[in-house]
C-alpha positions as CSV (number, residue, x, y, z in Angstrom):
1,M,36.4,3.3,44.3
2,V,38.6,4.0,41.3
3,L,39.2,7.5,42.5
4,L,40.3,6.3,45.9
5,L,43.0,3.9,44.6
6,P,45.7,6.6,43.9
7,Y,45.0,8.1,47.3
8,L,45.5,4.7,49.0
9,L,48.7,4.2,47.0
10,E,50.0,7.6,48.2
11,Y,49.0,6.9,51.8
12,T,50.7,3.5,51.7
13,I,53.9,4.8,50.2
14,D,54.3,7.9,52.3
15,T,52.8,6.8,55.6
16,I,52.6,3.0,56.0
17,I,55.8,1.8,54.2
18,P,58.1,4.0,56.3
19,T,56.7,2.2,59.5
20,Q,58.0,-1.1,58.0
21,N,54.9,-2.8,59.5
22,T,54.2,-5.7,57.2
23,S,50.7,-6.3,58.5
24,Y,49.6,-2.7,57.7
25,I,51.3,-2.9,54.3
26,L,49.4,-6.2,53.5
27,L,46.1,-4.7,54.9
28,A,46.5,-1.6,52.7
29,G,47.3,-3.8,49.7
30,G,44.2,-5.9,50.4
31,I,42.0,-2.9,50.7
32,M,43.3,-1.7,47.3
33,I,42.6,-5.1,45.7
34,I,39.0,-5.0,47.2
35,F,38.5,-1.5,45.8
36,S,39.9,-2.6,42.4
37,L,37.5,-5.6,42.2
38,G,34.6,-3.5,43.4
39,G,35.3,-0.9,40.7
40,W,35.5,-3.7,38.1
41,L,32.3,-5.4,39.2
42,F,30.3,-2.1,39.4
43,D,31.7,-1.1,36.0
44,V,30.5,-4.4,34.5
45,K,27.1,-3.9,36.0
46,A,26.9,-0.3,34.8
47,N,27.9,-1.4,31.3
48,R,25.3,-4.1,31.2
49,N,22.6,-1.7,32.3
50,A,23.7,0.9,29.8
51,S,23.5,-1.7,27.0
52,K,20.1,-2.9,28.1
53,I,18.7,0.6,28.2
54,A,20.2,1.5,24.8
55,M,18.6,-1.7,23.4
56,I,15.2,-0.9,24.8
57,V,15.2,2.7,23.7
58,T,16.4,1.9,20.2
59,Q,13.9,-1.0,19.8
60,Q,11.1,1.4,20.7
61,L,12.5,4.1,18.5
62,R,12.7,1.7,15.5
63,H,9.1,0.5,16.2
64,D,7.8,4.1,16.3
65,L,9.8,5.1,13.3
66,F,8.6,2.1,11.3
67,A,5.0,2.8,12.3
68,K,5.4,6.4,11.2
69,T,7.1,5.4,7.9
70,I,4.5,2.8,6.9
71,N,1.8,5.4,7.5
72,L,3.4,8.1,5.4
73,S,1.4,9.1,2.4
74,N,2.7,8.1,-1.0
75,N,3.6,11.8,-1.6
76,E,5.7,11.9,1.5
77,I,7.4,8.6,0.5
78,D,8.2,10.1,-2.9
79,N,9.8,13.1,-1.3
80,Y,11.9,11.2,1.2
81,T,12.6,8.3,-1.1
82,I,12.6,4.6,-0.1
83,P,16.4,4.2,0.2
84,S,16.6,7.2,2.6
85,L,13.8,5.8,4.7
86,E,15.6,2.5,4.8
87,T,18.8,4.2,6.0
88,R,17.0,6.0,8.7
89,L,15.5,2.7,10.0
90,T,18.8,1.0,10.0
91,S,22.0,3.1,10.0
92,D,20.5,6.1,11.8
93,T,18.9,4.1,14.5
94,Y,22.2,2.2,15.0
95,N,24.0,5.5,15.5
96,I,21.4,6.4,18.1
97,H,21.9,3.1,19.8
98,Q,25.7,3.7,19.9
99,M,25.2,7.3,21.2
100,I,22.8,6.2,24.0
101,G,25.0,3.3,25.1
102,M,28.2,5.3,25.1
103,S,26.6,8.3,26.7
104,Q,25.7,6.1,29.7
105,R,28.8,4.0,29.9
106,M,31.3,6.9,29.5
107,G,29.0,9.9,29.9
108,V,28.5,9.2,33.6
109,R,31.9,7.6,34.4
110,A,34.1,10.1,32.6
111,P,32.8,13.3,34.2
112,I,33.0,11.7,37.7
113,L,36.6,10.7,37.1
114,L,37.5,14.1,35.6
115,L,35.9,16.2,38.3
116,G,36.8,13.8,41.1
117,G,40.4,13.5,39.9
118,I,40.8,17.3,39.7
119,I,39.4,17.6,43.3
120,M,41.6,14.9,44.7
121,T,44.7,16.4,43.0
122,Y,43.9,19.8,44.3
123,L,43.5,18.5,47.8
124,M,46.8,16.6,47.5
125,E,49.0,19.2,45.6
126,P,47.3,22.5,44.8
127,T,50.3,23.8,42.9
128,L,50.6,20.8,40.6
129,S,46.8,20.8,40.2
130,L,46.9,24.3,38.8
131,V,49.5,23.4,36.3
132,M,47.3,20.5,35.1
133,L,44.2,22.6,35.0
134,A,45.9,25.1,32.7
135,T,45.6,22.6,29.8
136,M,41.9,21.9,30.4
137,P,40.4,25.0,28.7
138,L,42.4,24.2,25.5
139,I,41.1,20.7,25.5
140,A,37.5,21.7,26.2
141,L,37.6,24.3,23.4
142,L,39.0,21.8,20.9
143,I,36.3,19.3,21.8
144,Y,33.6,21.9,21.4
145,L,34.8,23.2,18.1
146,R,35.1,19.7,16.6
147,A,31.7,18.6,18.0
148,T,29.9,21.6,16.4
149,K,31.6,20.8,13.0
150,G,30.8,17.0,13.3
151,I,27.0,17.2,13.0
152,P,26.8,18.6,9.5
153,L,29.7,16.4,8.4
154,Y,27.9,13.2,9.5
155,T,24.6,14.5,8.0
156,I,26.4,14.6,4.6
157,V,27.8,11.1,5.2
158,Q,24.3,9.7,5.9
159,K,23.0,11.3,2.7
160,A,25.8,9.7,0.7
161,Q,24.8,6.4,2.3
162,D,21.2,7.0,1.1
163,K,22.5,7.1,-2.5
164,M,24.5,4.0,-2.1
165,I,21.6,2.1,-0.6
166,S,19.5,3.3,-3.5
167,V,21.8,1.7,-6.0
168,V,22.1,-1.5,-4.0
169,R,18.3,-1.7,-3.8
170,E,17.8,-1.2,-7.5
171,N,20.4,-3.8,-8.3
172,A,18.9,-6.3,-5.9
173,Q,15.4,-5.8,-7.4
174,G,16.6,-5.8,-11.0
175,A,19.2,-8.6,-10.8
176,R,17.5,-10.7,-13.4
177,V,17.3,-7.9,-15.9
178,I,20.9,-6.8,-15.3
179,K,22.1,-10.4,-16.0
180,A,19.8,-10.8,-19.0
181,L,21.2,-7.7,-20.6
182,S,24.8,-8.4,-19.5
183,K,25.1,-5.1,-17.6
184,Q,26.9,-6.4,-14.6
185,E,30.1,-4.4,-15.4
186,D,28.0,-1.2,-15.9
187,E,26.3,-1.6,-12.6
188,E,29.6,-2.4,-10.9
189,K,30.9,0.9,-12.1
190,R,27.7,2.7,-11.0
191,Y,28.0,1.1,-7.5
192,Q,31.8,1.9,-7.4
193,K,31.0,5.6,-7.9
194,V,28.5,5.9,-5.1
195,N,30.7,3.7,-2.9
196,E,33.7,6.0,-3.5
197,D,31.5,9.0,-2.8
198,L,30.5,7.5,0.5
199,A,34.0,6.6,1.3
200,N,35.3,10.1,0.5
201,Q,32.6,11.7,2.7
202,E,33.4,9.3,5.6
203,K,37.1,10.0,5.1
204,A,36.6,13.8,5.1
205,A,34.5,13.6,8.3
206,A,37.0,11.2,9.9
207,I,40.0,13.4,9.1
208,K,38.4,16.5,10.4
209,M,37.2,14.8,13.6
210,A,40.5,12.8,14.0
211,I,42.4,15.9,15.2
212,I,40.7,15.6,18.6
213,N,42.4,12.6,20.1
214,P,46.0,13.4,19.0
215,A,45.6,17.1,20.1
216,I,44.2,16.0,23.5
217,N,47.1,13.6,23.9
218,L,49.5,16.4,23.0
219,F,48.1,18.8,25.6
220,I,47.8,16.1,28.3
221,N,51.4,14.8,27.7
222,I,52.8,18.4,27.8
223,G,50.9,19.0,31.0
224,L,52.1,15.7,32.5
225,V,55.8,16.4,31.6
226,I,55.5,19.8,33.3
227,V,53.8,18.3,36.3
228,I,56.5,15.6,36.7
229,A,59.3,18.2,36.3
230,I,57.8,20.5,38.9
231,G,57.0,17.6,41.2
232,A,60.6,16.4,41.0
233,I,61.8,19.8,42.0
234,R,59.4,20.0,44.9
235,V,60.4,16.6,46.1
236,S,64.1,17.5,45.9
237,Q,63.4,20.7,47.9
238,G,61.4,18.7,50.5
239,L,58.1,20.5,49.6
240,S,56.4,17.3,48.6
241,E,56.6,13.5,48.9
242,T,57.3,10.8,46.4
243,G,54.0,9.0,47.0
244,K,52.0,12.2,46.2
245,I,53.8,12.6,42.9
246,I,53.1,8.9,42.0
247,A,49.5,9.3,43.1
248,F,49.3,12.6,41.2
249,T,50.5,10.9,37.9
250,N,47.9,8.2,38.4
251,Y,45.2,10.8,38.9
252,F,46.5,12.6,35.8
253,T,46.2,9.3,33.9
254,L,42.6,8.9,35.1
255,I,41.8,12.5,34.1
256,S,43.5,12.1,30.7
257,T,41.5,8.9,30.1
258,A,38.3,10.7,31.1
259,M,39.1,13.5,28.7
260,M,39.7,11.0,25.9
261,S,36.5,9.3,26.7
262,I,34.6,12.6,26.6
263,S,36.1,13.4,23.2
264,R,34.9,10.0,21.9
265,I,31.5,10.8,23.4
266,F,31.4,14.0,21.4
267,I,32.3,12.3,18.2
268,M,29.6,9.7,18.8
269,I,27.1,12.4,19.8
270,S,27.9,14.2,16.5
271,K,26.9,11.1,14.6
272,G,24.0,10.5,16.8
273,V,22.6,14.0,16.6
274,A,22.9,14.0,12.8
275,S,21.0,10.7,12.7
276,A,18.5,12.0,15.3
277,K,17.7,15.0,13.2
278,R,17.0,12.7,10.2
279,I,14.7,10.5,12.3
280,E,13.0,13.5,13.9
281,Q,12.3,14.8,10.4
282,I,10.2,11.7,9.7
283,M,8.6,11.5,13.2
284,N,7.5,15.1,13.0
285,A,6.4,15.0,9.4
286,P,2.9,16.4,9.2
287,N,0.1,14.1,8.0
288,D,-0.8,15.5,4.6
289,I,-3.7,13.0,4.4
290,A,-6.0,14.7,6.8
291,I,-9.5,13.5,7.8
292,C,-12.2,16.0,7.0
293,P,-15.5,15.2,8.8
294,K,-17.5,17.3,6.4
295,N,-19.8,15.2,4.2
296,T,-21.0,16.6,1.0
297,A,-24.6,15.5,0.3
298,S,-24.8,13.1,-2.7
299,D,-26.9,10.3,-4.1
300,P,-25.9,7.1,-2.1
301,A,-27.2,5.1,-5.0
302,F,-23.8,5.7,-6.5
303,A,-21.0,3.5,-5.2
304,I,-18.2,5.7,-6.6
305,E,-18.4,9.2,-8.0
306,F,-15.6,11.3,-9.4
307,D,-16.7,14.9,-9.7
308,H,-14.5,17.1,-11.8
309,V,-11.3,15.7,-10.3
310,S,-7.9,17.1,-11.2
311,F,-4.6,15.9,-9.8
312,S,-0.8,16.4,-10.4
313,Y,2.0,14.4,-8.9
314,K,4.5,17.3,-9.2
315,G,2.1,20.1,-8.8
316,K,2.7,21.4,-12.4
317,I,1.0,19.6,-15.2
318,D,-2.3,17.7,-14.3
319,N,-1.9,13.9,-14.6
320,I,-5.7,13.7,-14.2
321,H,-7.8,16.7,-15.5
322,D,-11.5,17.4,-15.0
323,F,-12.3,13.7,-14.5
324,S,-15.9,12.8,-13.8
325,F,-18.0,9.6,-13.8
326,K,-20.6,7.8,-11.6
327,L,-20.7,4.1,-10.9
328,K,-23.8,2.4,-9.3
329,H,-23.6,-0.4,-6.9
330,G,-22.9,-3.7,-8.6
331,Q,-21.8,-2.1,-11.9
332,T,-18.5,-2.7,-13.6
333,L,-16.4,0.2,-14.9
334,G,-13.7,-0.5,-17.5
335,V,-10.8,2.0,-17.9
336,I,-8.6,1.7,-21.0
337,G,-6.0,3.9,-22.6
338,V,-2.4,4.0,-23.7
339,T,0.5,3.5,-21.4
340,G,1.0,6.6,-19.2
341,S,-2.5,8.0,-19.8
342,G,-3.3,8.1,-16.1
343,K,-5.3,4.9,-15.6
344,S,-3.5,3.7,-12.5
345,T,-3.7,7.2,-11.0
346,I,-7.5,6.8,-10.7
347,I,-7.0,3.8,-8.4
348,Q,-4.4,5.6,-6.3
349,L,-6.7,8.6,-5.9
350,L,-9.6,6.4,-4.9
351,L,-7.6,4.6,-2.3
352,R,-6.3,8.0,-1.2
353,F,-2.7,7.2,-1.6
354,Y,-2.6,10.8,-2.9
355,D,-5.0,13.7,-2.3
356,I,-6.7,15.4,-5.3
357,D,-6.0,19.0,-6.2
358,K,-9.5,19.9,-7.3
359,G,-13.0,18.3,-7.4
360,C,-14.4,15.6,-5.1
361,I,-14.3,11.8,-4.9
362,K,-17.2,10.1,-3.2
363,L,-17.8,6.6,-1.9
364,N,-21.3,5.6,-1.1
365,G,-22.3,9.2,-1.2
366,K,-19.6,10.4,1.2
367,N,-16.5,12.4,0.4
368,I,-13.6,9.9,0.8
369,Q,-11.7,12.6,2.8
370,S,-14.3,12.1,5.6
371,Y,-13.4,8.4,6.0
372,E,-10.7,7.2,8.3
373,L,-8.1,5.7,6.0
374,K,-8.5,2.1,7.4
375,D,-12.3,2.4,7.1
376,L,-12.0,3.7,3.5
377,R,-9.6,1.0,2.3
378,R,-11.6,-1.8,3.9
379,H,-14.2,-1.3,1.2
380,F,-11.8,-2.3,-1.5
381,G,-10.1,-5.5,-2.6
382,T,-7.2,-4.3,-4.7
383,V,-4.7,-5.8,-7.2
384,M,-2.1,-3.2,-8.2
385,Q,0.3,-3.4,-11.1
386,N,3.4,-3.9,-8.9
387,D,1.9,-5.8,-5.9
388,F,4.3,-7.9,-4.0
389,I,4.6,-11.5,-2.9
390,F,6.4,-12.0,0.4
391,Q,8.4,-14.9,1.6
392,G,6.1,-17.5,3.1
393,S,3.4,-20.0,2.2
394,I,0.8,-19.5,-0.5
395,K,-1.8,-19.6,2.2
396,E,-0.1,-16.8,4.2
397,N,0.2,-14.7,1.0
398,I,-3.5,-15.1,0.2
399,A,-4.7,-14.6,3.8
400,F,-2.3,-11.6,4.2
401,G,-2.7,-11.4,8.0
402,Q,-6.4,-12.2,8.1
403,D,-7.8,-15.2,10.0
404,L,-9.3,-17.0,7.0
405,S,-10.4,-20.6,6.8
406,L,-8.8,-22.9,4.3
407,T,-12.2,-23.2,2.5
408,V,-12.4,-19.4,1.9
409,I,-8.8,-19.4,0.6
410,E,-9.4,-22.3,-1.7
411,D,-12.6,-20.7,-3.1
412,A,-10.7,-17.5,-3.7
413,A,-7.9,-19.4,-5.5
414,K,-10.4,-21.2,-7.7
415,T,-12.1,-17.9,-8.7
416,A,-8.7,-16.5,-9.5
417,Q,-8.0,-19.5,-11.7
418,A,-5.0,-20.4,-9.5
419,N,-5.6,-24.2,-10.1
420,F,-1.9,-24.8,-10.3
421,I,-1.8,-24.6,-6.5
422,F,-3.9,-27.8,-6.2
423,E,-1.3,-29.7,-8.3
424,L,1.6,-28.8,-5.9
425,P,2.7,-31.5,-3.4
426,E,2.2,-29.1,-0.5
427,R,-0.7,-27.2,-2.1
428,F,-1.3,-24.0,0.0
429,E,1.6,-24.7,2.3
430,H,4.0,-24.4,-0.6
431,Q,6.7,-21.9,0.2
432,L,7.3,-18.9,-2.0
433,N,10.4,-16.8,-2.3
434,S,10.5,-13.1,-1.6
435,K,8.9,-11.3,-4.5
436,G,7.6,-14.7,-5.8
437,T,10.7,-15.4,-7.8
438,N,9.8,-19.1,-7.9
439,L,6.5,-18.3,-9.7
440,S,5.7,-17.3,-13.2
441,G,4.2,-13.9,-13.9
442,G,0.8,-15.4,-14.5
443,Q,1.0,-17.5,-11.3
444,K,1.9,-14.4,-9.2
445,Q,-1.0,-12.5,-10.7
446,R,-3.5,-15.3,-9.8
447,I,-2.2,-15.4,-6.2
448,L,-2.6,-11.6,-6.0
449,L,-6.2,-11.9,-7.4
450,A,-7.0,-14.7,-4.9
451,R,-5.7,-12.3,-2.1
452,A,-8.2,-9.6,-3.2
453,F,-11.1,-12.1,-3.6
454,A,-10.5,-13.7,-0.2
455,Q,-11.2,-10.4,1.5
456,D,-14.8,-10.5,0.2
457,P,-14.7,-6.7,-0.5
458,E,-17.5,-4.4,-1.4
459,I,-15.6,-3.1,-4.4
460,L,-12.9,-4.8,-6.5
461,L,-10.1,-2.6,-8.0
462,L,-8.2,-4.6,-10.6
463,D,-5.3,-2.6,-12.1
464,D,-3.9,-4.5,-15.0
465,A,-4.5,-7.6,-12.9
466,S,-4.6,-10.1,-15.8
467,S,-1.9,-8.7,-18.1
468,A,0.3,-11.8,-17.6
469,L,-2.6,-14.3,-18.2
470,D,-3.2,-16.0,-21.5
471,Y,-6.4,-15.2,-23.2
472,A,-8.1,-18.5,-22.3
473,T,-7.3,-18.1,-18.6
474,D,-8.4,-14.4,-18.8
475,A,-11.7,-15.5,-20.3
476,R,-12.3,-18.1,-17.5
477,L,-11.4,-15.4,-14.9
478,R,-14.0,-13.1,-16.4
479,Q,-16.6,-15.9,-16.3
480,A,-15.8,-16.6,-12.6
481,L,-16.1,-12.9,-11.7
482,E,-19.5,-12.7,-13.4
483,A,-20.6,-15.9,-11.6
484,N,-19.2,-15.2,-8.1
485,Y,-19.0,-11.4,-7.9
486,R,-22.0,-10.3,-9.9
487,D,-23.2,-8.0,-7.0
488,K,-19.8,-6.5,-6.4
489,T,-18.9,-3.1,-7.8
490,K,-15.8,-3.4,-10.0
491,I,-13.2,-1.1,-11.6
492,I,-11.0,-2.8,-14.1
493,V,-8.0,-0.9,-15.4
494,T,-6.6,-2.7,-18.4
495,Q,-5.1,-2.5,-21.9
496,R,-7.1,-5.4,-23.1
497,I,-10.4,-4.8,-24.8
498,S,-11.5,-8.4,-24.0
499,S,-11.2,-7.8,-20.3
500,I,-13.8,-4.9,-20.2
501,M,-15.9,-5.3,-23.3
502,H,-18.9,-6.6,-21.2
503,A,-18.5,-3.8,-18.6
504,D,-21.5,-1.5,-17.8
505,Q,-19.4,1.5,-18.5
506,I,-16.1,2.0,-20.3
507,I,-13.9,5.1,-20.0
508,V,-11.3,5.8,-22.7
509,I,-8.6,7.9,-21.1
510,D,-5.7,9.8,-22.8
511,E,-3.3,12.2,-21.2
512,G,-5.3,12.3,-18.1
513,K,-8.6,13.2,-19.8
514,I,-11.7,11.3,-20.6
515,M,-11.8,11.0,-24.4
516,A,-15.0,8.9,-24.5
517,Q,-17.4,7.1,-22.2
518,G,-20.0,4.5,-22.9
519,T,-20.6,0.8,-23.5
520,H,-18.4,-1.4,-25.8
521,E,-20.9,-1.1,-28.7
522,E,-21.3,2.7,-28.3
523,L,-17.6,3.4,-28.2
524,L,-16.9,1.4,-31.3
525,K,-19.2,3.8,-33.1
526,T,-18.2,7.1,-31.4
527,C,-14.5,6.8,-30.4
528,K,-11.8,6.3,-33.0
529,L,-9.1,5.6,-30.4
530,Y,-11.2,2.8,-28.9
531,H,-12.1,1.5,-32.3
532,D,-8.4,1.4,-33.3
533,I,-7.5,-0.5,-30.1
534,N,-10.3,-3.0,-30.7
535,D,-9.1,-3.6,-34.2
536,S,-5.5,-4.1,-33.2
537,Q,-6.4,-6.6,-30.5
538,L,-9.4,-8.4,-31.8
539,G,-8.8,-8.1,-35.5
540,G,-11.9,-6.2,-36.3
541,A,-10.2,-4.5,-39.2
542,L,-9.7,-7.8,-40.9
543,F,-13.4,-8.2,-41.4
544,E,-14.2,-4.8,-42.7
């Protein structure tokens, strides 16, 4: 309909107006109005459909990307980094949304107007059409050259955005520490640097891509001037008519608008393709936590067995070296050692957050690599050092997506010594801030413990789970564990002797190696490191 308007205008000027028939003139004007309204209505409909499809596609893409991201192994997350993954889920998917929407709105309309306009002008005035077509190869070459340069430019921009988000994320998480140490100005300078780096990268990309539109305008305007000049000569010589020249300039405007639209599409595609490659990198990331159906024969009497396990986070120096122990069902294993000795790594390997380099880890006599990850982790109730509290009620935080009765939740809270909940006006409906900022450290730990207990797991993994508790509360927690979870297998990672002194086995770990293994009484006699820790915490040296 839009393509027919200049033709109708030419026909009206050159054919109908000379007849001076008012009825025909009004009829031609009416038809042009109908075509204009039709073009507008269909354009609105097309734009709405394009927006809807872009929304649906991007929504599904975000869902699939999030599902892939949340299932990445810890090793893959370490490689990509959290800020980069956040950028891919937000900024990169937004660029894809823009690319899909614009590709439909303009990517269909612009080529039709471009090709249709060229055909119509050729049918009307072949000579003038050839003059106009002479500028098209230059414009097409310019668009192609800029588009191929745009993808790497915008890839660099997205990487700079990753760095900025990393700083923002760190500052948001460490806001209290930053304020406590009066480091606001230092962090402002650090943010200013990454913000300037991002701005400079965006500026560099924008400047290099900005040449397209002015250059296209230049070529189009030069062509238009030449067309009008030649058209005026042809009209004066009687070789053409005024209406054709007016229609031709209208077609030229449509064609130039289409070319500008195509140039904007290529800029948006450059951004979109750069983002798509980053998303594709995550979607096609190989699963480095493979399921191996092989099952090494072992004694099922042992709930957990580490058999000469070695592991390194960076693949250079072992963080865990030649680590071996066996734990029977219902037994408690205590793991103690200095900070950075590799205590938490044991938990992460058992949950298969990372895969070991050497040896074998077995659960109930089966190699953990033969379990589906969901099936493996269902055996455990875990409290990690840096577990999180999400925004919601205490009940929701303890249930954590499970359909648990209030009685089960209350019992778990009582075992976890979270008695403060019962003193709150709303009790388990009390709302918590994100990361539990309206709770003390000890209150957060007790809610996290209640979350683990509420799952009624086969094995409890407690990684420094009582470090924020006072000694009296810690003692009551140990008593409750003994009373309510006597038959559960437990691994307790701690720096407190009092938390594990009654364990069936205690491992003293230093620099990723087992220094000593035995009961509390045995280690006091045989392990100097354990003896020193005991004296420093329980005051044993004072009585010697």
